[in-house]
C-alpha positions as a Markdown table, in Angstrom:
| # | Residue | x | y | z |
|---|---|---|---|---|
| 1 | Met | 0.0 | 0.0 | 0.0 |
| 2 | Lys | 1.3 | 3.4 | -0.9 |
| 3 | Pro | 2.2 | 5.8 | 1.9 |
| 4 | Lys | -0.5 | 8.3 | 1.0 |
| 5 | Tyr | -3.2 | 5.6 | 1.2 |
| 6 | Val | -1.8 | 4.5 | 4.6 |
| 7 | Ile | -2.1 | 8.0 | 5.9 |
| 8 | Thr | -5.6 | 8.3 | 4.5 |
| 9 | Ala | -6.6 | 5.1 | 6.2 |
| 10 | Leu | -5.1 | 6.2 | 9.5 |
| 11 | Ile | -7.0 | 9.5 | 9.4 |
| 12 | Met | -10.2 | 7.7 | 8.6 |
| 13 | Met | -9.6 | 5.3 | 11.5 |
| 14 | Leu | -8.9 | 8.2 | 13.9 |
| 15 | Leu | -12.0 | 10.0 | 12.8 |
| 16 | Met | -14.1 | 6.9 | 13.4 |
| 17 | Ile | -12.7 | 6.5 | 16.9 |
| 18 | His | -13.3 | 10.1 | 17.7 |
| 19 | Tyr | -16.9 | 9.9 | 16.4 |
| 20 | Glu | -17.6 | 6.7 | 18.4 |
| 21 | Ser | -16.1 | 8.2 | 21.5 |
| 22 | Ser | -18.1 | 11.4 | 21.1 |
| 23 | Ala | -21.3 | 9.4 | 20.6 |
| 24 | Gln | -20.7 | 7.3 | 23.7 |
| 25 | Ser | -20.0 | 10.5 | 25.7 |
| 26 | Ala | -23.2 | 12.1 | 24.5 |
| 27 | Lys | -25.2 | 8.9 | 25.3 |
| 28 | Ala | -23.7 | 8.8 | 28.8 |
| 29 | Glu | -24.5 | 12.5 | 29.3 |
| 30 | Asn | -28.1 | 12.0 | 28.1 |
| 31 | Asn | -28.5 | 9.0 | 30.5 |
| 32 | Leu | -27.2 | 11.0 | 33.4 |
| 33 | Asp | -29.5 | 14.0 | 32.5 |
| 34 | Glu | -32.5 | 11.7 | 32.5 |
| 35 | Lys | -31.5 | 10.0 | 35.8 |
| 36 | Val | -31.0 | 13.3 | 37.6 |
| 37 | Lys | -34.2 | 14.8 | 36.2 |
| 38 | Lys | -36.2 | 11.8 | 37.3 |
| 39 | Phe | -34.6 | 11.9 | 40.8 |
| 40 | Leu | -35.4 | 15.6 | 41.2 |
| 41 | Asn | -38.9 | 15.2 | 39.9 |
| 42 | Asp | -39.6 | 12.2 | 42.1 |
| 43 | His | -38.3 | 14.0 | 45.2 |
| 44 | Ser | -40.0 | 17.4 | 44.4 |
| 45 | Gly | -41.6 | 18.7 | 47.5 |
| 46 | Arg | -39.8 | 16.3 | 49.8 |
| 47 | Trp | -36.7 | 18.4 | 50.5 |
| 48 | Tyr | -36.6 | 19.4 | 54.1 |
| 49 | Asp | -33.6 | 19.7 | 56.5 |
| 50 | Met | -32.6 | 23.2 | 55.3 |
| 51 | Asn | -32.4 | 22.3 | 51.6 |
| 52 | Val | -32.8 | 24.9 | 48.9 |
| 53 | Pro | -35.9 | 25.3 | 46.8 |
| 54 | Phe | -36.0 | 24.1 | 43.2 |
| 55 | Thr | -35.6 | 27.6 | 41.8 |
| 56 | Asp | -32.3 | 28.2 | 43.7 |
| 57 | Gly | -31.0 | 24.8 | 42.5 |
| 58 | Gln | -31.6 | 25.8 | 38.9 |
| 59 | Leu | -30.0 | 29.2 | 39.6 |
| 60 | Ile | -26.7 | 27.8 | 40.8 |
| 61 | Tyr | -26.7 | 25.1 | 38.0 |
| 62 | Asp | -27.1 | 27.9 | 35.4 |
| 63 | Ile | -24.2 | 30.0 | 37.0 |
| 64 | Ile | -21.8 | 27.0 | 36.8 |
| 65 | Ile | -22.7 | 26.1 | 33.2 |
| 66 | Lys | -22.6 | 29.7 | 32.0 |
| 67 | Asn | -19.1 | 30.3 | 33.4 |
| 68 | Asn | -17.8 | 26.8 | 32.8 |
| 69 | Tyr | -16.8 | 26.4 | 36.5 |
| 70 | Lys | -14.9 | 23.3 | 37.5 |
| 71 | Ser | -13.9 | 23.5 | 41.1 |
| 72 | Ala | -16.8 | 24.0 | 43.5 |
| 73 | Leu | -17.1 | 24.2 | 47.3 |
| 74 | Glu | -20.4 | 23.9 | 49.1 |
| 75 | Ile | -20.5 | 24.8 | 52.8 |
| 76 | Gly | -23.6 | 23.1 | 54.3 |
| 77 | Thr | -24.6 | 19.9 | 52.4 |
| 78 | Ser | -27.8 | 19.2 | 54.3 |
| 79 | Thr | -29.3 | 16.1 | 52.6 |
| 80 | Gly | -28.0 | 17.0 | 49.2 |
| 81 | His | -30.5 | 18.9 | 47.1 |
| 82 | Ser | -28.2 | 21.8 | 46.2 |
| 83 | Gly | -25.2 | 19.4 | 45.9 |
| 84 | Ile | -27.0 | 17.4 | 43.2 |
| 85 | Trp | -27.7 | 20.6 | 41.2 |
| 86 | Ile | -24.0 | 21.6 | 41.5 |
| 87 | Ala | -22.6 | 18.2 | 40.7 |
| 88 | Trp | -25.0 | 17.8 | 37.7 |
| 89 | Ala | -23.6 | 21.1 | 36.3 |
| 90 | Leu | -20.0 | 20.0 | 37.0 |
| 91 | Ser | -20.6 | 16.7 | 35.2 |
| 92 | Lys | -20.9 | 18.8 | 32.0 |
| 93 | Thr | -17.9 | 21.1 | 32.7 |
| 94 | Gly | -15.6 | 18.3 | 33.8 |
| 95 | Gly | -15.4 | 19.5 | 37.4 |
| 96 | Lys | -15.9 | 18.3 | 41.0 |
| 97 | Leu | -17.6 | 19.4 | 44.1 |
| 98 | Thr | -16.3 | 19.4 | 47.7 |
| 99 | Thr | -19.2 | 19.6 | 50.1 |
| 100 | Ile | -19.2 | 19.8 | 53.9 |
| 101 | Asp | -21.7 | 19.1 | 56.6 |
| 102 | Ile | -21.2 | 18.6 | 60.4 |
| 103 | Asp | -24.3 | 16.5 | 61.0 |
| 104 | Glu | -23.8 | 12.7 | 60.5 |
| 105 | Thr | -27.4 | 11.9 | 59.8 |
| 106 | Arg | -27.7 | 14.5 | 57.1 |
| 107 | His | -24.4 | 13.5 | 55.7 |
| 108 | Lys | -25.4 | 9.9 | 55.3 |
| 109 | Glu | -28.7 | 10.8 | 53.7 |
| 110 | Ala | -26.9 | 13.1 | 51.3 |
| 111 | Leu | -24.5 | 10.3 | 50.2 |
| 112 | Lys | -27.6 | 8.1 | 49.6 |
| 113 | Asn | -29.2 | 10.8 | 47.5 |
| 114 | Phe | -26.1 | 11.5 | 45.5 |
| 115 | Lys | -25.8 | 7.9 | 44.6 |
| 116 | Glu | -29.5 | 7.5 | 43.7 |
| 117 | Ala | -29.3 | 10.7 | 41.5 |
| 118 | Gly | -26.2 | 9.3 | 39.7 |
| 119 | Val | -23.8 | 12.1 | 40.6 |
| 120 | Ser | -21.6 | 10.5 | 43.3 |
| 121 | Glu | -18.5 | 10.4 | 41.1 |
| 122 | Phe | -18.5 | 14.2 | 40.9 |
| 123 | Ile | -18.7 | 14.8 | 44.6 |
| 124 | Asp | -16.2 | 14.7 | 47.5 |
| 125 | Ala | -18.6 | 14.8 | 50.5 |
| 126 | Arg | -16.9 | 15.5 | 53.9 |
| 127 | Leu | -18.4 | 15.0 | 57.3 |
| 128 | Ala | -16.6 | 17.7 | 59.2 |
| 129 | Asp | -16.8 | 21.1 | 61.0 |
| 130 | Ala | -16.8 | 23.7 | 58.3 |
| 131 | His | -15.4 | 26.3 | 60.7 |
| 132 | Thr | -12.2 | 24.3 | 60.7 |
| 133 | Leu | -12.1 | 22.5 | 57.4 |
| 134 | Val | -12.8 | 25.5 | 55.2 |
| 135 | Lys | -9.6 | 27.1 | 56.5 |
| 136 | Gln | -7.6 | 23.9 | 55.7 |
| 137 | Leu | -8.8 | 23.3 | 52.1 |
| 138 | Asn | -6.2 | 24.3 | 49.6 |
| 139 | Gly | -8.4 | 25.3 | 46.7 |
| 140 | Pro | -8.4 | 27.1 | 44.4 |
| 141 | Phe | -12.1 | 27.2 | 43.8 |
| 142 | Asp | -14.1 | 29.0 | 41.1 |
| 143 | Phe | -17.6 | 28.5 | 42.6 |
| 144 | Val | -18.7 | 28.5 | 46.2 |
| 145 | Phe | -22.2 | 28.0 | 47.7 |
| 146 | Ser | -22.5 | 28.9 | 51.4 |
| 147 | Asp | -25.6 | 27.5 | 53.1 |
| 148 | Ala | -24.5 | 26.6 | 56.6 |
| 149 | Asp | -24.7 | 28.6 | 59.9 |
| 150 | Lys | -25.7 | 32.1 | 59.0 |
| 151 | Glu | -23.8 | 33.9 | 61.7 |
| 152 | Trp | -20.6 | 32.5 | 60.3 |
| 153 | Tyr | -21.2 | 33.6 | 56.7 |
| 154 | Lys | -18.7 | 36.5 | 56.8 |
| 155 | Asn | -16.1 | 34.2 | 58.3 |
| 156 | Tyr | -16.6 | 31.6 | 55.6 |
| 157 | Phe | -16.2 | 34.2 | 53.0 |
| 158 | Leu | -13.0 | 35.6 | 54.6 |
| 159 | Asp | -11.5 | 32.1 | 54.7 |
| 160 | Val | -12.5 | 31.3 | 51.1 |
| 161 | Asp | -11.7 | 34.6 | 49.4 |
| 162 | Pro | -8.0 | 34.0 | 49.0 |
| 163 | Lys | -8.7 | 30.6 | 47.4 |
| 164 | Leu | -11.3 | 31.9 | 45.0 |
| 165 | Lys | -10.1 | 32.5 | 41.5 |
| 166 | Ile | -10.5 | 35.8 | 39.7 |
| 167 | Gly | -13.7 | 35.4 | 37.7 |
| 168 | Gly | -15.0 | 33.0 | 40.3 |
| 169 | Cys | -18.3 | 33.3 | 42.1 |
| 170 | Phe | -19.3 | 33.2 | 45.8 |
| 171 | Thr | -22.9 | 32.6 | 46.4 |
| 172 | Ala | -24.8 | 32.5 | 49.7 |
| 173 | His | -28.3 | 31.3 | 50.6 |
| 174 | Asn | -31.1 | 32.9 | 52.6 |
| 175 | Ile | -30.0 | 36.5 | 51.7 |
| 176 | Ser | -32.4 | 39.4 | 51.6 |
| 177 | Gly | -31.8 | 41.9 | 48.9 |
| 178 | Arg | -32.6 | 44.7 | 51.3 |
| 179 | Gly | -29.6 | 43.8 | 53.4 |
| 180 | Arg | -31.7 | 42.6 | 56.4 |
| 181 | Gly | -31.8 | 38.9 | 57.4 |
| 182 | Tyr | -31.5 | 36.5 | 60.3 |
| 183 | Gly | -28.2 | 35.5 | 61.8 |
| 184 | Gly | -25.3 | 37.1 | 60.1 |
| 185 | Thr | -26.7 | 37.3 | 56.6 |
| 186 | Gly | -27.2 | 41.1 | 56.7 |
| 187 | Glu | -23.7 | 41.7 | 58.1 |
| 188 | Phe | -22.2 | 39.4 | 55.4 |
| 189 | Leu | -24.1 | 41.1 | 52.5 |
| 190 | Glu | -23.2 | 44.5 | 53.7 |
| 191 | Tyr | -19.5 | 43.5 | 53.9 |
| 192 | Ile | -19.3 | 41.8 | 50.5 |
| 193 | Arg | -21.2 | 44.7 | 48.8 |
| 194 | Ser | -18.5 | 47.1 | 50.2 |
| 195 | Leu | -15.7 | 45.3 | 48.4 |
| 196 | Lys | -14.6 | 47.0 | 45.2 |
| 197 | Asn | -13.2 | 43.8 | 43.7 |
| 198 | Tyr | -16.6 | 42.0 | 43.9 |
| 199 | Glu | -19.7 | 42.6 | 42.0 |
| 200 | Thr | -22.7 | 41.5 | 44.0 |
| 201 | Thr | -26.4 | 41.1 | 43.2 |
| 202 | Val | -29.2 | 39.3 | 45.0 |
| 203 | Asn | -31.6 | 36.9 | 43.3 |
| 204 | Ser | -34.9 | 36.8 | 45.3 |
| 205 | Ser | -36.9 | 34.4 | 43.1 |
| 206 | Gly | -36.5 | 31.5 | 45.6 |
| 207 | Gly | -35.0 | 31.6 | 49.1 |
| 208 | Gly | -32.7 | 34.5 | 48.3 |
| 209 | Val | -29.3 | 34.0 | 46.9 |
| 210 | Ser | -26.5 | 36.5 | 46.8 |
| 211 | Val | -24.3 | 36.2 | 43.7 |
| 212 | Ser | -20.8 | 37.8 | 44.0 |
| 213 | Tyr | -18.3 | 37.7 | 41.1 |
| 214 | Lys | -14.7 | 38.2 | 41.9 |
| 215 | Lys | -13.2 | 40.8 | 39.5 |
| 216 | Ala | -9.7 | 41.2 | 41.0 |
| 217 | Asp | -7.7 | 40.1 | 44.0 |
| 218 | Lys | -8.1 | 43.4 | 45.7 |
């Protein structure tokens, strides 16, 4: 066989392998989409234990997809509703979620839900005290969702800020757009709004989510 025919054959073979691989990846993604959607639909209205409402799950999913975020941190797993939305988005960007909760019962329930939803491989779930662990995590992160003890929101932000990439996003739950709120949510919002290197808005369509994009280190 002449060299040019050998090269043509090799090119055709590589194209076929790429096509088959792409087709398999698309099929796997479609299967996961259907599994997650079914899980979320089947469990609609059953999310208690301080979980986010559906609209807030969709919001954080959209933020991750839009910005192609890959390294996410969730402070406050509860039983896994928001974590499923985050991990589902990360399955499309090639990323992974680290999520933390201090309560063993909620942690175990979240692990069960992650598995049933089909997103376990995209999650590193930690049973730990976030007050301590957040300080120890190396990062860097490009997306953070804070939904733990509200009086510690500002402290969580201060611990994560140096580890958040420029262009990254820090979100927090149960935030009132007027700056008032229970626990430390009002203090946190006032502080992050005062930072010139962050651009902050509040989405009030669900439980109230502050969305802060990091524009520069300082």
